[in-house]
C-alpha positions in Angstrom: -21.2 29.1 -23.9 -17.7 28.2 -22.7 -15.8 25.6 -24.6 -14.9 22.4 -22.7 -11.2 22.0 -22.7 -9.8 18.7 -21.5 -7.0 18.6 -18.9 -3.7 17.6 -20.5 -2.9 13.9 -21.0 0.4 12.4 -20.1 3.1 12.1 -22.7 2.6 9.2 -25.2 4.8 6.6 -23.4 3.2 7.4 -20.0 -0.2 7.2 -21.6 0.6 3.8 -23.2 2.0 2.6 -19.8 -1.2 3.6 -18.0 -3.2 1.7 -20.6 -1.3 -1.4 -19.8 -1.7 -0.8 -16.0 -5.4 -0.6 -16.4 -5.4 -3.8 -18.4 -3.2 -5.5 -15.9 -5.6 -4.7 -13.1 -8.5 -6.4 -14.8 -6.3 -9.3 -16.0 -4.5 -9.9 -19.3 -5.3 -12.4 -22.0 -2.5 -14.6 -23.4 -2.3 -12.3 -26.5 -2.2 -9.2 -24.4 0.6 -10.7 -22.2 2.7 -11.2 -25.4 1.9 -7.7 -26.6 2.9 -6.2 -23.3 6.1 -8.1 -23.2 6.9 -6.9 -26.7 6.1 -3.3 -25.9 8.0 -3.2 -22.6 11.2 -4.6 -24.3 11.2 -2.1 -27.1 13.2 0.3 -25.0 14.3 1.0 -21.5 12.0 4.0 -21.4 9.0 1.8 -22.0 10.0 -0.7 -19.3 10.9 2.0 -16.7 7.7 3.9 -17.3 5.7 0.7 -16.9 7.4 -0.1 -13.6 6.9 3.5 -12.4 3.2 3.5 -13.1 2.8 0.2 -11.4 4.6 1.5 -8.3 2.2 4.5 -8.2 -0.8 2.3 -8.9 0.1 0.1 -5.9 -2.2 -2.9 -6.5 -1.7 -6.5 -5.6 -3.2 -7.7 -8.9 -0.9 -5.5 -11.0 2.2 -6.5 -9.0 1.4 -10.2 -9.3 0.9 -9.9 -13.1 4.2 -8.0 -13.5 6.2 -10.3 -11.3 5.2 -13.2 -13.6 6.1 -11.3 -16.7 9.3 -9.7 -15.4 10.4 -11.8 -12.4 13.7 -10.0 -12.0 12.2 -6.5 -12.3 9.5 -5.9 -9.8 8.2 -2.4 -9.0 8.9 -1.2 -5.5 6.0 -0.3 -3.3 5.7 0.6 0.4 2.2 -0.7 0.9 -0.2 -3.3 -0.5 -3.8 -2.6 -0.8 -6.7 -4.9 -0.3 -8.7 -6.2 -3.3 -11.4 -3.9 -4.5 -13.8 -3.5 -7.4 -12.2 -3.7 -10.9 -10.7 -0.4 -11.8 -12.1 1.6 -14.7 -9.9 2.0 -17.7 -8.3 5.3 -17.1 -5.3 5.2 -19.4 -6.1 8.7 -20.8 -6.1 10.0 -17.3 -4.5 12.9 -15.4 -1.7 10.6 -14.2 0.7 13.5 -13.4 -1.2 13.8 -10.1 0.5 11.5 -7.7 -1.6 11.4 -4.5 -2.0 7.8 -3.3 -4.6 6.8 -0.8 -4.1 3.8 1.5 -6.8 1.1 1.8 -7.1 -1.6 4.3 -9.6 -4.1 5.6 -10.4 -5.7 8.9 -10.8 -9.5 9.2 -14.3 -10.6 10.1 -15.1 -12.2 13.4 -18.8 -13.2 13.3 -18.5 -15.0 16.6 -18.0 -11.8 18.6 -19.7 -8.6 17.5 -18.1 -6.8 20.4 -14.8 -6.9 18.5 -16.2 -4.4 16.0 -16.5 -0.7 16.4 -19.9 1.0 16.5 -18.7 3.7 14.1 -16.1 4.4 11.4 -15.0 7.7 10.2 -12.4 9.2 7.7 -10.6 12.5 7.8 -10.5 15.0 5.0 -8.6 13.3 2.1 -8.7 9.9 3.7 -10.2 6.8 2.0 -10.6 3.5 3.8 -12.3 0.1 3.5 -13.9 -1.8 6.4 -15.4 -5.3 6.7 -18.4 -5.5 9.0 -19.2 -8.5 11.3 -21.7 -9.9 8.8 -19.2 -10.0 6.0 -20.4 -6.8 4.3 -17.8 -4.4 3.0 -18.0 -0.6 3.2 -15.7 1.8 1.4 -15.7 5.2 3.0 -14.7 8.3 1.0 -13.2 11.5 2.3 -14.6 13.1 5.5 -17.3 10.5 6.1 -18.9 9.0 9.2 -21.1 5.9 9.7 -22.7 4.5 12.8 -23.5 0.8 13.0 -26.3 -0.9 15.0 -26.7 -4.6 14.1 -29.3 -6.8 15.8 -30.6 -10.3 15.3 -33.4 -9.0 13.0 -31.7 -6.3 10.9 -28.4 -4.7 10.0 -28.8 -0.9 10.4 -26.2 1.7 9.4 -26.5 5.4 9.7 -24.5 7.5 7.1 -24.1 10.7 9.0 -22.0 12.5 6.5 -19.8 12.0 3.4 -19.9 9.1 0.9 -19.9 5.3 1.2 -20.1 2.3 -1.1 -21.8 -0.8 0.4 -21.2 -4.4 -0.7 -23.9 -6.1 1.3 -23.5 -9.8 2.3 -26.6 -11.8 1.3 -28.9 -12.4 4.3 -32.7 -12.0 3.4 -33.7 -12.7 7.0 -31.7 -9.7 8.2 -32.3 -6.7 5.9 -29.4 -4.2 5.5 -30.7 -0.7 6.1 -28.8 2.5 5.6 -30.4 5.6 7.1 -29.7 9.1 5.8 -31.8 11.7 7.6 -35.5 10.7 7.2 -34.8 8.3 4.3 -33.7 4.7 4.4 -32.1 2.5 1.8 -32.9 -1.2 2.2 -31.1 -4.2 0.8 -30.6 -7.9 1.5 -27.5 -8.6 -0.6 -26.4 -6.1 -3.2 -24.1 -3.2 -3.8 -24.8 0.5 -3.8 -23.3 4.0 -3.3 -24.6 6.9 -1.3 -23.4 10.5 -1.2 -24.8 12.8 1.5 -25.0 16.4 0.5 -26.2 19.5 2.4 -29.4 19.4 4.5 -29.8 15.6 4.2 -29.9 15.6 0.5 -28.3 12.5 -1.0 -27.5 10.7 -4.3 -28.1 7.0 -4.5 -26.5 4.7 -7.2 -27.2 1.0 -7.3 -24.2 -0.9 -8.7 -25.5 -4.5 -8.2 -28.9 -6.1 -7.4 -31.7 -3.8 -6.2 -32.5 -1.6 -3.2 -35.6 0.0 -1.8 -35.7 3.7 -1.0 -38.3 4.6 1.7 -39.2 7.1 4.3 -37.9 6.0 7.7 -41.3 6.2 9.5 -42.9 3.9 6.9 -40.7 0.9 6.9 -40.7 -0.1 10.5 -43.1 -3.0 10.1 -42.0 -6.4 8.8 -43.1 -7.7 5.4 -42.7 -11.0 3.6 -40.5 -9.3 1.0 -38.3 -6.7 2.6 -37.8 -5.1 -0.8 -41.5 -4.8 -1.8 -42.6 -1.2 -2.4 -45.6 -1.5 0.0 -46.0 2.2 0.8 -46.7 5.4 -1.2 -43.4 7.0 -2.0 -41.4 3.8 -1.9 -39.0 3.5 -4.8 -37.3 0.3 -6.0 -34.0 0.8 -7.9 -32.1 -1.7 -9.9 -28.5 -2.1 -10.9 -27.3 0.8 -13.0 -29.9 3.3 -11.8 -29.3 6.5 -9.9 -31.6 9.0 -8.1 -31.1 12.3 -6.3 -33.1 13.0 -3.2 -33.7 16.4 -1.7 -35.4 17.2 1.6 -39.0 17.1 0.4 -38.6 15.5 -3.1 -37.2 12.5 -4.9 -35.9 13.0 -8.4 -36.6 10.8 -11.4 -34.6 7.6 -11.7 -31.7 7.9 -14.2 -30.3 4.9 -16.0 -26.5 5.0 -16.1 -24.3 3.8 -18.9 -21.2 1.8 -17.9 -18.9 4.8 -18.5 -21.1 7.0 -16.4 -21.1 4.5 -13.6 -17.3 4.3 -13.6 -17.0 8.1 -13.5 -19.4 8.3 -10.6 -17.4 5.7 -8.6 -13.9 6.9 -9.6 -13.3 8.1 -6.1 -12.9 4.4 -5.1 -9.6 4.4 -7.1 -8.6 7.9 -5.8 -9.7 9.8 -8.9 -12.1 12.7 -9.6 -13.7 12.8 -13.0 -14.9 16.0 -14.6 -17.0 16.0 -17.7 -17.5 19.7 -18.4 -18.4 21.0 -15.0 -18.0 24.7 -14.2 -14.7 25.5 -12.5 -16.5 26.7 -9.4 -18.1 23.3 -9.0 -14.7 21.6 -9.7 -13.0 23.5 -7.0 -15.8 22.7 -4.5 -15.3 19.0 -5.2 -11.5 19.2 -4.9 -11.9 20.9 -1.5 -13.7 17.8 -0.3 -10.4 16.0 -0.5 -8.1 18.6 1.0 -8.0 21.4 3.5 -7.6 23.9 0.7 -10.1 26.7 0.2 -10.3 28.4 -3.2 -11.4 32.0 -4.0 -12.1 33.2 -7.5 -10.9 36.8 -7.8 -12.5 37.1 -11.3 -16.2 36.0 -11.4 -15.9 35.2 -15.1 -13.7 32.2 -14.2 -16.6 30.5 -12.6 -18.1 29.5 -16.0 -15.0 27.9 -17.4 -15.7 24.2 -18.1 -13.3 21.5 -17.1 -13.1 17.9 -18.4 -10.6 15.2 -17.5 -9.3 12.9 -14.8 -7.7 14.2 -11.7 -5.9 12.4 -8.9 -7.6 13.4 -5.7 -5.6 15.6 -3.2 -3.0 16.7 -5.8 -3.9 20.4 -5.7 -0.7 21.5 -7.2 -1.3 19.3 -10.3 -4.7 20.9 -10.8 -3.2 24.4 -10.4 -0.5 23.7 -12.9 -3.1 22.5 -15.4 -5.3 25.6 -14.9 -2.3 27.8 -15.5 -1.2 25.9 -18.7 -4.6 25.6 -20.2 -6.5 28.7 -19.1 -3.8 31.2 -18.0 -5.2 31.1 -14.5 -2.8 32.3 -11.8 -2.9 30.8 -8.3 -1.6 32.7 -5.2 -1.4 31.3 -1.7 -2.2 33.5 1.2 1.0 34.1 3.2 -0.8 33.7 6.5 -3.1 31.0 5.5 -1.4 28.6 3.1 -4.6 26.6 2.6 -6.3 29.6 1.1 -5.7 30.0 -2.6 -6.9 32.9 -4.8 -7.3 32.2 -8.5 -7.2 35.0 -11.0 -6.8 35.5 -14.8 -3.3 36.3 -16.1 
């Protein structure tokens, strides 16, 4: 069995700075504000690293906190992101990878549904946030496509490909239904994440409230409770639960710990989290966020296990880590720069 080797952490000061950035994002207590001010004034290196990490993090909450602590020294940033779910604490993260995704949100206009597109899509490596006409918010991951069909009776969305997190505005009289192939996920006001795999397989994670997983052809009739499991095969999931769905089968419901949930949803903050996956699987996941294709020249490399945090889209950072930790050499094809062959040194 291969030994799991974590990706390298940043140097101590950078690691401490990233700890503080994570705390700034969720909000500091009075004691923590004093501790941060003390730490940042210990040396110019501490202060400069904190500002550098804040600039990379690029969050309104972090910028506001820092501007109140250090009003004359605000980190520069070229774009401001919209508020999102609280970040997971990723201080011990792979922060040497610097890919930054842009987020933005449309303003709702419930008076005129025609002002809203009937579909949204993201390119490879893109990550965006959209507010729908009912006030629901959808975060789309890389290479994703959704189609929207709202009516007076229901709010229907088709997730054609990719991954999306839904924060559903509460409206019991108008169920929110996400269709994936022949399956539907029904909610009235909750939050959940869906990833669509090959051949209409999918992974469903409920982050808040509860949702009902059903076959499309069994939920067309109205019921008093839109979330009541009234048919054979209906599955009710609660917050913190996850289930994998294949073409003809539904897996067992898995209860997720908080850390597991944060790892599953790390893509919302632009991170990929690996917890001992084989290198082959890691490379497949990285390819979702870039145009790069990987080839393993040595089959024995497939079984190497990887653990750590990775900033999505920074392929060079991953290649450097593989070289330093596993003596894996990367060679780009001269004619096809997006084709990389990995081999043991």
